[in-house]
N, C-alpha and C positions, 0 to 999 in steps of 0.2 A: 576709362576712354583713351585710346592711344591712336597714333597717327597710322596711316596705311603704310605697309612696309611690304613690298613685292617679294622680298627675299626672305621673309619670315615663314617658316612652315607652320607656325601657329596660326597664320592668317590665310592659309591655303585649304580650299575645300575641293571635293570632287562631287559633280552633279551626277547622281546614279540614273539608270534607265527607269527605275520604278519610282521617280519623283522625290528622292530623298537627297540630302546633302551630307557627304561624309567628310569628317574632318581628318586631314591627311595625318597630323601628329599623333592624335589620341586613338584613331581608328574608330571614334564614336560618330553618332549622326546627330543633326540638328533636331532637338525635341522641346518639350514643354514640361516644366516643374509643376508639380502639384501641391508644393509646400506653401503656396500663397493662397488666401481665400479673398483677396481684395479684387478691385476692378481689372487688375491684370496679372499674368503669371509670367515669371522670368523665363527666357529662353535658355535652354541647358543643352549640354552634350549628353547624349543618352545611348544605350546600346541600340544598334540599328534595328534590331528586331522589335523594340518598343517605339521606335521613332514614327512620327506621321509622315504621310505623303504631303507635298507642298505644291500648290497651284500657282504659276507665274502668270500675271495678267499683262500681256505684251504691251499694251498701249500705255498703261500708267506705270509699269514697273513694280507693281504691288506683289507681295508674297503673302499667300493665303493657306492656312491649313485646310487641306482638301476637304471641301463640303461642310465648312464649320462657321464661315464668316468671321474667323479669327485671324488677324493680320499681324505681321511682324512689323514692329515699331521700335524706334529709338525713344527710350524714356530717360531723360537726364543722361547719366553716364552708363546706362544698361540697355540691353536689348530685351524686349518683352513681347509677348503675344497679347493682343488686346482686341476686344469685340468693339469695333468702332465703324461709322459710316463716313466720316469725313477726316480731313487732316492726316491721311495716310502717307506713309514714307515710300518712296521709290528706291528700289535697290538695284545696284549695278555691279558688274564685275571688272576687275583691273586686267587688261591684257597687254601684250606686246604687239604693237602695230607693225607694219611693213617696214617702217623707218627704224625699228629696234627701240621705239620709245613707248613708254607706259601710256596707256590710253584707257578710257572708260567705255564700256559696252553693255548694252542691256542684257539682263540674264535671260530674257525671253527670246532672244534672237534665234537660238537653236538650243535643242536638248542635248547636253553633253553626254557621252557614253562614259562608261566606268573607266576611270583613269583620267579624266579631264580635270585639270587644276583651275579652281576658281578662288579668287581673293574677293570677298563680298564687301561692298561699301554702300552707304546710302548716298543718294544723289544730293541731298540737302546738307550733308555735313561730311567732311573729308576723313573724320576720325572714326576708326573702327571701334565697334561696341565691345564691351567685355561680356562673354557668355560663361557663366559659373558651371563648373562640371558638378553634378549632383546625381544621387540615386533616387531622389524623389521625382519620378517621372510619371507621366500619364501613359498608361499602357495603350496600345494600338493594335489592331488585328491585321495589318497588310502583310504580305508575304515577307518572310525573312531574307535578308541578304547573307548568302552562304559565302563567307570569307574565310577560308582556311588560312593557316599561317603561310603556306607556300605561296597561295595567290596573292596575299598582301605584300610579301617580300618582292614578288616579281613586279607587281604594280609599283611599288616604291622604287625599284630599280630604274624603271622607265621615267618615273616622275623625276629622280634625281638627275638622270641624264639631261632631261629637258630643262630642269631647273638650273644645271650647270651652264647650258648654252644661253639661257636668259640672263644668268648672273653675268656672264661674259660680256653681253650687250649693255647690261645695266651698268657695268664698271666703265664702259667707254662713255655712255651717256653722263655718267656722274663725273668723269674727267672733264668733259665740255661743260658741265654745269659748274664745276669748280672754277674753270677759267672764267666763265661769265661772271660768277659771283665774286671772283677776285677783282675784276675791273669795275663792277658794281660797288664793291666795297671801297675801292679807291675813290670813285666818284661821290659816293654818299658817306666818307668818313666821318663828317661832323654829325651825322644824323643816325647812322647805323654802324656803329663801330663793331657791334656784335656780329654783324655779317661778314666782316673780315675774318674774325675767328671761325665763323661758321664755314667760310670757303676753305680755310686750312683744314678744318675738320673733315670736309667732304673729300679733299685731295687725299687725306690719309684713308678715309673710307673706300674711296676708289681703288686705292692700291690694295687694301685689304680684300675688297670683293674680288679683285682680280686673282688674288692668291686662293680665295675661297673657291672660285669658279673651278681652277684647276683642282682642288682638293675633292670637291664634290664630283668631278669626273672621275677621280681615282675611286672614290667612294662608291659611285655608281657601278663601276666594273667589280668591285669588292663584293658589294651586295648581290650583284647578279651571280658571282660564284657561290656565295653564301646561300642563295635561295635554291641553287641546284643541289648543293651539298646537303642542305637541310631537307629537301625534298627526298633525297636518297635515304638519308640516316633515319627520317621519321617513318619510313616504310619498314625498317628493320627493327626500330625500338618501339615499345608501347608507351610513347610519350603522351601525356593527358591532353585532351582537348579543353581549351580554356572556355568553360561554359558554366551556366548556373543550372541548379537542378531543384526539384521540390523538396519540401522539408520531411524529415522522418518523424516517427512517433516517440524517439527515446526522449527521456527527461533528463535535463542536465542541471547540476548545482553551480552557481558561478564560483570562480576562483578569484583570488585577490591579486593576481599578477598584474602588474601596471602595464598600460599599453606600450608597444615597442616604439622607439623614438622615430619619427618621421616628421619633418617640417613641411608644412602645407603653405604655399605662398600664392598670392594673386598671380594669375597668368594671363596670356592675351586671350583671343576668341577661342572659346571652347577648349581651354587647356584643362586636362582632367586632374582632379586632386589626387594626391599619393594615396595608396591604399594603406592607411594606418589600421592596425588591427590588434587585438588583444586575444590571449587564449582564455577561452571559458572553462574548459575541463578536458582532462585527459584521464583515460582508464585502460587498463590492460587486463588480459586474461592469460591463459596459458598459451593460446594460439591466435589471438586477435588483439587489436587495440581499437579505441574510439577516441578521436580527438576533435575539438569543436573550437572554432575562433569567430571573432566578431569584428566587423570593419566599423569605420566611424564616418564614412563619407558615401560615395558612389558604390554600387556593386562593382566588384572586381573579379578578375580571373586569377585563380590560384592553382599551384601545383603542389603535391606533397611527395616528397622524395625520402625513402628510408632505406637504411643499409645496416649491417652488422659486421662483426670482424670475421664472420664465415660466409657472408653473401654480399654480392654487388649491390649497386643501387637498384631499387624497385620503385615503381610509381603507384600512387593511389589516386584515383579520380575524384576530386572533391564534389560534394553535393551541396547546392545551396538551399538552406532550410528556410530562410526568409530574406527579406531585402538586405540585411546586414549579417546574417549568421550563416557560416559554412561549416562543413564537418567531412571527415574521412574515416573510413572503418577498414583498415587492412586487416585481412583474414588469414593470410598464409605465412604467419609468423611461426618461429621456433620457440618451443618451451625453454624458460630459464636463460634466455639470451638477452643481451643488452642491445638496443637498437637506437640509432641517431635518426630523428625525424626532422625534416626541413619543410618548413611552411614558406613558399616563395610566391609573391605576387607578380603580376605582369610588370609593374614599374620597377621591380627589383627589391621591394622590401621584402625581408625574410626573418625568420626566427628558427632556431634549432631547439629541439626537445629530446632529452635522453630519457628513455624509459626501458625497464627490464620486464620481460614477461614472466608469469608464474611458472615455476617448474612442475612438472607432472610426477605423480607417483609411479612406481612400477606397475606395469600391466598385469603382472603375475605375481602373486605373493602368498605363499602356502607353507603349511607345516609339513616337513619331511618325516612321515611316519615311520619310515625305515631307520631313521636315526634317533627315534624318540624312545626313552626307557622310562622306568618309574621315577627317576630324579633327574632326567634330561629332557629337553624340548629343543628341537632343532627347527628354524625356518629358513626358507630360501626364496629368492625372487630374481626377476629378469631385469636388465637395465632399463631405466626410464627412457622415454622419447624426449630428446633435446638434450640440453646441457644440465648436469648435476656434479656438484663438487663432492658430496658425501650423503650417506644416508643416516638418518637417526632411527635406531630401533629401541622401542621401549616395551617393557614388560609389565603388565598389571595383574593383580589377583582378582578374585572373583567380587570384590568389593570396589573394583576399579582404582586401587591404590598402587601407584607406581612402585615397583620394588627393584627393577634394574633398568639401565639405560646405557646404550653404546653407540659409537659412530663407526661406520664401515665405509671406506673409500669406494668411490665408483670403479666398477669393473665392466669390461666389454662383454662378459660372459655371465652365467649365473653366479650370484652372490649368496653367501649362507652365514648363518651365525647359530651357535649352540648355546643355550642357556643352561647352566649347571646348578647343582645343589638345591634342587626343588624338592617340594613336599610331596609324598605319595597321595594320590587320590584327589589332587587339586585340579581345578580348571583354571586356565589362564587366557588372558587377552594380550595379543601382540600388535602394536601400533608401528608402522613405518612412515617415515616423512622424508622426501626429497629435499635437499637444501642446495640452492645455487646462489652464491654470493649473499646478499642480504634477504633474499627472498626464500620462502618455504611453501611446499605443496600443501594440499590438504592431507590429513593423515588417512591411511587406510588400515582397517583392523581385521584381525582373524582370531579365531578361538582354537585353543589346543588344550589336551588334558593328558594325564598319565594313566590313572586306572578309575573304574567306576566306583561310587560310593552310595550307600542307601540314602533315602530320603531323610529330611529333618523336619522337625516342628510338625509332626503329625497331628493334624486337628480333625475333631469330629463334630458335626452340627446335626444332631438327631431330629428328625420329624417322625409323626406316627407312622407314615407309610414309605419313608425314604431316609436315607443317609447321605449327607453331603461331606465328603472327604477332602481335606486340603492338606498341602505339605509344602515344604520348602525344598528347593533343588539342592541336593548335596553337591559337594566338589566333585569335579571331574567331568568327563564327557558323559552324555546320556542320549541314546538313541531312542528309546521309548520306555514306557512304564506298563506294567502288567498288574491289574488289580483283581484279587480273587477274594470273593465273599463266600464263606462256608458256615453250615449249620450242622454241628455234631459230626464233622468229618465229611459231610456231603457239600459238593459245590453247589452253590445257590446262583451265583452269577460269576462270570469269567471275561474280563475285557481288557483291550490294549488301548493305551492313550498316548498321544503325541508327546514328545519330550518337552516341548514348550508348555504343556499344560501343567498346572499345579493345583488342579481340583477335578473332582469328579462326583457325580451323584447317582446312587443306586435307588431304584424306584421298585413300586410293587412289593413292599416287604410288610411283615407282620408287625402291628403296633406292640411296642413293650418287649420286643423279642431280642435275645442275646445272639450275636453273631461273631465269627472270627474273620478279621480282616487281614490281608497279607499284601504289601505293596512291593513289587519286585522291580529293581532298576536294572536294565540291560543295556550293555554297550560292548561292541567288538567282540560278541560271543561270551562275554563274561556277565555275571549277574550278582546282586546282592540284595537282600530283602529285609523287611521289617514287618512284624505282625503286631496285632492289638485286638483285644476283645471290645466289640462295640455293640451298642444297643439302640434299638429304635425307641422313640418317646411313646409312652402310654397315651391312649385317647382319654379325654375327659368324660365324665359320666354324662348321661342325657336325661331330658325330662326331670331335672331337679325342681322339686316343689317344697315350700315351707308354708304351713298352714297352722291356724290357732284352733280351729274347729269350735269356735265361740268360747274359748277359755281365756281366763285372765292372767294364768301364770304358767302355760305350757305351750310348746309348739312341736308339731310333728313334721319329719323330714323324710322325703321319699325320693328315689331315683332309679335309673336303669343301668345295668352293667354295659360297659363300653366294649367293642369288638377288640381282639387282641389278648395279650397277656397282661394280667394285673395281680401283683402280690398281695396288696391290701389296700384299705380305705383309711384315710386319716380325715376325721370330720371335726372341725371346730366351730364354736358358738362365740361370737364377739360383739361388743357393743362400742361404737365410736373407736375402734381399732384396738381395744383391749380385749383379750381372750378371756371369756368367762368360763368355758368349759370345752374340753377336747376328748376325743375318743377314737381308737383304731378298731376297724371291723375287717373280718375275713370277707373274700369276694362274694361268697354266696348272699350275705346280707345286703338288702337293698332299702331298708328304712331304719329309722331310729326316732326317739323322742327326747326333748330337753324340758325338765320340769323346774318348778320353784323359781320362776322368772318373774319380772316386775310387771304389773299391769301397764298396757298403753306403751310399752317400750318397743322400739325398733331393733331387731337383731340381725347380724350378718352371719349366714351359715355357709362354710367352705368345705368342699369335699375334694380331696387330693387322691388321684389314682397313683399308686406307687409301684413302679417296676424296676427293681434294682436301685441304682442311684438317682433315677429319674422319676418325675412325677408331672401330672397334668392335673391343674386345678379348675374347679368351677364353682361359682358363688351364687347365692340367692338370698334375698332379704324377707323377713318375716316380722310381723308385729303381733304383740298380744292385745287383747281387748281391754280398753281403759275401764277404770272403776267408775261408778256413779258418784255424784255428790252426796254428802251425808247431811241428816238433820235439816232438810229443806222445810222452811216453814214461811208463812206470810203473817203480817200483822197490820192493823189499822186503828189509829186511836181517834183522830179528829177529821181525817180527810174524807170528804164525800166523793171526790172524783179521782181518787188515787190510793194506792197502797204499796207496801214494800215487802220483798222476800229476802229471806236470809238463808245461808247454808254453810257447811263444813266442807273443804276441799277433800277430794279423793286421795287415794294412795297411788303411787306410780308416776307415769309420765303422762302428759297431756299438753296441748298448744293453748287452748282457750276455751271459754264457755259460750254457749249460744242460748239466748233467752227468747222464749216464744210465748206470747199471750194469746189465749183463745176466748172468744165469746161463744160458747157452744162450740160449733165446728168451724167458726169464722176466725181467721188468724188476724189479730188486730197489731201484733208487733212481732218481728223477726230479726233479732240483732245479736251481735257478738261482743263479749267484753273480755278483758284481759285475765289471765290465770291467776293474778294477785287478788282479784276482787271476790268478795265473800257475801255481798248483798247487791240489790238493785231496786230502786225506787221506780214504780210505774206511774209517773205523773206526766202531765202535758199531753194526755191522750184524750181529755174530754170523756172520761168514763161515766157511765150512768150511776148516780148515787144508789146505794143500797143493793146493787146487783152483784151476783156472784160470778167470778171469772176462774179460769184455769191456767195455771203457769207451769211451763215445762223448761227445765235447766239441763242442757245437753253438754256432757264432757266429750271434746273432740280431740282425737289423737291420730294424726296422719289422716287416712280416709276411714277410720274406725270412730265409732261414737257410743256413748252409753249415757241414758237420760233418766231424770227423776221428775215427778209431778206433784203439784200440790195445788189447793184453792185459795182464793183470796176474795174479800168482798170490800166494797167501797162503804162509806158511812151513809146513814139515812138522813134525809133532810128534816129539820125541825120546824120548817115554815108551815103555817096553816092558812088556807086561803080563807077569804071572806066571801058570805053568800049575800 
């Protein structure tokens, strides 16, 4: 809270035609902060486009935010806006009356036009309240106040002339006041010694204000000239309008740059906080830059000015990304050039940033075929756009290993360089990079070669009806490949493939057939070739069957001949991976037999169709019939309801035994026992004493079985019934 001071521009306001109050010193309007969520909101100075309209109640002198029931009120040492129905504050303006004295007048007597100066005070307290400048304002939608810089300076000129005249009268008034206070100080010396010194102070103040009045008069004239000059110059230069804009979609990563020094102090009514800001990020490319910064207080107006040693000052219009973040994206820069970027706020805060754009590689970079021989390779290029200190030229072999590197100074015409002592038939890759200061462009690559060479690493992947051919590209330049497949001197297929291809498949071929393959490498009218005998894979036999025909020790094998060429068949008989017998048969044969085998054993039969060095296999399994148990007998010594069977194990292989008990045709028992068992007791079945039963013991091997039967009888009962 401070005392009213009619000469302070910090306490001077303009009442605009659209119901707003414009603060002379800051160029902002009276608004409301949204930073508080309590019963009241602080009054703040805010951009006029966001400021509300105010309604003045003539009878009471109240100031109300238009159509809101929110009233301007003094809260302790601050001015706030509060929704209240009683104890409202009346507001008045301080004017110069006809006698040249300061007087209070109602704000509602008349609506001041744009340019009218108003010093606002409350009727209940002569102290002016502090209004903090902040960016946290409540947005409103009334029409904007269009104040360009020229209009503002012109209005300020008229204001300063009026202020100069007012201060002249104020100086005279203060002189009289000083005399009055001097006599009063003499009269009240014992009780108000302080008033004596106050009188002396006021005399000095009066003299100072007199001088200030003259100075302000001169300043008014100067500002009038400045307004006219600025209006003329701004029509010629592209000076940026100080405004805020919407945010862009670019993502930014924060920098650790400390904020630029700027001391913010408490000011009088609606004095704006200085625009402290810090750089968030700066990025450059070859032809553009992107810079972002952030403020710490109210929204500010900024300019970004940039220049280089080859260009004059240029302006970039900043955009407002959010309430506190601004950015600018100059897009008319020169590659490889150092620029000075100055960020300047409306209140004079500024920072300078030095950035260098990336250099650009040459627009044309090529092999000079007229100067290229079997052991030399010449490259040439046009100058890069922008600034370049020198060019770095590197030569790589086909494995991308750098074998030579040179630096060539910048030239205004075509530049060239010839690499010497190269190997015949090699291909090379050449890279060029433009260097400017500490910056390097991205490299540009071209390929060159001396003579063509044949393909390498020729590989064949045979299939029954096709051949997949693969190869590695030989050294040297290749325009295309020609692949020729021949059969006994006759061309079967002839095709050309692209130089980037390293494989090709021939289709619709004969299985197991021998062909002659030739791959021709062609480049610049020259050619070189490599040939190789290749064979398709034979097909496997069909309908392979392995049967035992009910035999215990032999297996029969049958098959059908496949299409295509077959030199021979290789047939093997194996058990659990171990080959027991093998034989080779000529193509007309389509069946064979294996004898002296083990009963019940599972065998694997494999037939390979052989054509040259290639073969195709097919396998099938077959099992011999298992043997029966031997010496199957039953016996019963004392049991009346059970008996036992014994047997001798069979020869060969089997998995287990199955025991089946019959009472005539009725099955009383069907169970399996392990192959290690040699007897089985038929008890627990409640058999009938003295009855004969039939027992079957089955040997099971896979899905094959062989059985043996015998009879058994339970014992007779010795009990005799009484009559």
